[in-house]
N, C-alpha and C positions, 0 to 999 in steps of 0.2 A: 623539498619534494617530494609528493609519493612517486616510487618508479612510474607508476600507469600515466601518471602526470603528465611525464618527462617521455615516456611513449606516446603517450597521444598526441603532445608537441612536435614530435620530429614525425608522425605520422600526419597530422594538416599540414605539417611546413612542407613533406612531400608529395602529398597530392598537391598544395600550391603554386609547385614548381613543377607539376606533371611528369614525374618521378612514374614512370611505369609498374615500377616492384612494390612502391608505394601505396599508387592507385589501384591494383589489383591485389594488397593486402587489406585495404577497405573496404573494397567488393567482397570480397572474401567476410569480414567480417559484417557486413549490413545482408550479405546473404543466410547469416548463422542464424540457427532457431535458438542456439543455446543462451540462457536466462543472462549470463556473466556478459554474452559478446552483444546481446540485444542493450545494453546497460549503457559499453562501451561504446559501441555504435550510435546510439543516442547522443551520447556527448562529445564524439567527433561532427557527427551531423550541423551539432545545433554551430560549430564552429564554424563549418561550412558553408552553413547556411545565407550568410551575408555575402557569399561569392556565386550564388548560382541565380539561376534565372535569364541569364542571359543568351540561350542558345536557341536555335531554330530546334524546336521539338518535333520529329516528324514520323508517323506511322506510317507504315505500309504492310499491306495486307494482299491477298489476294487466290485463289481457286489452288488447286494442287497442279504441279507442274507448270504454273505460269512463269517462271523464271526468276523470283525474287531475289534467289541469294546471286545469280547472274546480273540482275539489273542493282541491286543496292552494291555489287562491289565494282561495277562500272559509274555508278553515281558516284558512291563514295572517293574513288582515284582522282576523277572529274572534278572533284570538289577540292581535293586534296592538292592537285595540282595549280588550283587559283590560290593558295593562302589560307585555307580552312584546314581544322582539324577537328575531325569528324570521327565518330564515337557510333558503334551498332550495338545493342542490346536485342535479342531476343526473348519472347514472349512462348513458350513453351511447356505447359501442364504436364504434357505425357516425358518428360526430358527425365532422363534418369543419369545425370552427368557422372563421366567419370574422366579421370587421367587423361584419356584416348580422345576427348570429346574436341578438346580443343584442338588437337589435330585435325579432327573433320570441319572442324568451323576454316581451317585452314584451305581445305580443300573446296569451300563452301565457296569461301572468297579469298583465293589467293592472292589477290593482288593488296586488296586492306589489310591482310591480316601480317605481310612486312611492313607495310607504308607504318614508316616512324610517325606519320602524321595522323596513323590511325588510331582507334584501339576499339579491338573485337571481342565480344564477351557473349560465349554462348547461355543459352538457359541456364539460371541456376536448378537444384534439383532441389525442388522445396516442397515436390510432395501434390499440393493444390493448388489450384490459379491463382486463388488469394494469395498466397504464400508466394509463389511467381511473380505478383504482380507487386507485393510487398517490396521486395528484392530490389523487382526492377525498379519501381520508382526511387528508391535509396542510393541504388547505383548509376540513376541517371544524374542525381545532384553533385555524387562525388565527381563525376566525370566532367560536369558542369562547372565545377570551381577547381577544377584542373585544364580549364583552360579551352574543352571542346566548345566549339560554336554552333557545330550542328549534331545531334544526337539522334538517332535515327532507331527506332523500335519496330522491331518485325515480327510480323504473329507467325508463328511456327507451326502450331498447334491451330485448331479447328473447333467451332463451335463459340463460347462464349469470350474467347481470349480477343476477337474484334472487338469487342463491346468494351474490355478492360485497357485496351492499348487506345480506343479512342479518347477515354477517360482519363489519358494522361498525355496527350500531345497536343500541339495546336494546329496542326494539321493533318487531315486523314488520307491517304493517297489509296485508291485500292485498285490493282492491277489486273488485268482481263486476258482473257484468249480470243483470239478469231478464230473462224472455222474449224467448231466443234459439236456446229447444230443446232442449238439452241442458246442464242448470243447471253441468254442470262444465266450460260448454263452452272452449276455447281456456286451458286452466288445467292447469296440470301437478300430478299426486298429490302429488309431492314439493315446491312447492310449499304445498301447503295443508300439509303438514307440519310446517314449522317457522313457521307462521303463525303469530302472537300475538294476531292481530285479523282478522275478516272484516267488510266493510263491503259490503251492498249497496246501489251510487249510482245514482245518477237515479232514486230512490222520490219522481216528481211527476208531479203530471196522471193522465193515464191509468192510469200505469204503476204505483201506490203498493200495487194490490193484487196484483200480479203481481209486485213486488219484495219484498212479505211470504212471500209462496207459496216464493219463491226462498229467501228467507232459511232457511227452513224448510229446506227441500232440504239447505242447505249443514249447518247444525246435525246432521240426522242423517247425513249424510258424515263430517262433524268426529266423531261419535260412535267412528265406526269404527276411528278413526287414536289412538295413542297420545300424552297431549299432550305438548307438546314441555316443559312444564317440571310437577311435582309440584305445586306453589303456583299453577299459573295453569291454568285452560282457557278456552280462546279463545271470545269470546264474539263472536254475530254480531247484525249489525244493520242497518238501512236509514238510509240519509242521499239527500241532496240537494246539491252542489256549485253546482246553480243557485239555491233556493228557502232549501239552511241550513237544512233539518231537519235532523234528526239529527245536528248538527257538536258542538253541545255535548254528547251523549251520548260523539260518538266520542272527545271530550277530557276526558270524566272516565275513560272505560276506560284511558285512554293514563296518566292519573294516578293511578289504581288499579293499573295495571301497577308504575308504578313504587314505588310506595310497598310493594308484596306481596313483589317482587323485592327492594328495597334492604333490608326486614326481613328476609327472609330471607338475605341473604348473594349472592342468585345476582346480583344484578345485576355487584358486583364479580368476582362468579367471570367471569360471562360478556365480560366488559369483559377480565380477563386471560387469556384464552384466548385471543378475538381478536386482541390484541397478540400473543400467541404464536404463532399460526397466521398471522399475517400476517406476521412476521421469517421464518418458514421458507421461504413462498410469495419474499419479498423475495428470501433468499437462492437460492432455486433457481434464479428468474430469472434473477438475475448472474451464477451459476454455469454455466447453458447458453449466455448470454450472451457470458461471457469465452473458453469453451472453441468455440463457432462462431466467436467472432473470430481465432482463433488460427489463423496459415498453415498450419502444420505438418499439423492438423488438416483447414482448409479440402482442402487437397492429398490427404491420404491417404482423407480422407471422399469424396471425388472417384469414387474407385478403387474403394471400398467400395460406393459407390449402385450402380456400373454391375455390377458381381458380384451385388448383391440383384435388380434388371433383371432379368438376366440369369438369373434362378435357380440362380447356382450357392452362393449360401448364405444361410440364413434371416436374418430381421432381427434377432431376437437375435444369433447369432454377429455377424453386421455391429457389434450395440453392443460384444459383447465387445469385439472387435477395435481399436474405432475410442480405445477406453477402454485400450486396453495388456492387456487379462485375455484375452486368445485368442494364437492361435498369431500 
């Protein structure tokens, strides 16, 4: 047997046994952009795939300062205390992860980071949102194969990362703040449109009443939007990552959502659609990368770009010519 195959066997077995070092190695492998690592990661994932798909995939986003890390730390430790195995993955396209950021993650989620039943992974430094998303999706499969039955995907960055995370989870929760002026502050309408659950965080101390009022405002706002699913109306609740108030209720809604989506068949449909959308995204990225890497295209492109900058041709004509469809 080839040495790589022996090592692949050991890696697959280690992941399936929940060996933290082997899980870490497998995730490092799927995060790599080196061709030989991508090929090996493909072999590993193909063997792990039959053991994936059983986890609650929970996406969590929120405005800056909403307390996502404290909330996830509290939620995760509550779940591990109930017997769950929890994994946390971050999506942050601006990440420039170095050896020190794992320590930073321990500071962000101090309890989960030292919990034997949890696995916290910072965002990969893949450079682009597409690269980070690919690595996160594949890391999720590794963690599911390792027996984690709850995978929380946190958006650390802003912008398109919310859309990307929504496309890889079963339920998408949005954490909100109260008492900051306009109650729809800092959150795009588009994010509300595909939220499955809203939670007003930091509902503790003097902020309890403000959080309750904000929750009412958000409920009214959601009534103006078409529900994401005919089988589910997004609930709005208040919670506190600091005190733990509302955490159990939050999780009850997650489990209720899973139950209803499973019974209706929508959960399976959503996952199939996500897979096809992701395949199309990867295909587009690979084709564009291959096109741009072609030396002949590079030489031709410089001339075409100069013509666009000079106002001699329009961008659409430029693209036609680059693709060989024009003169």
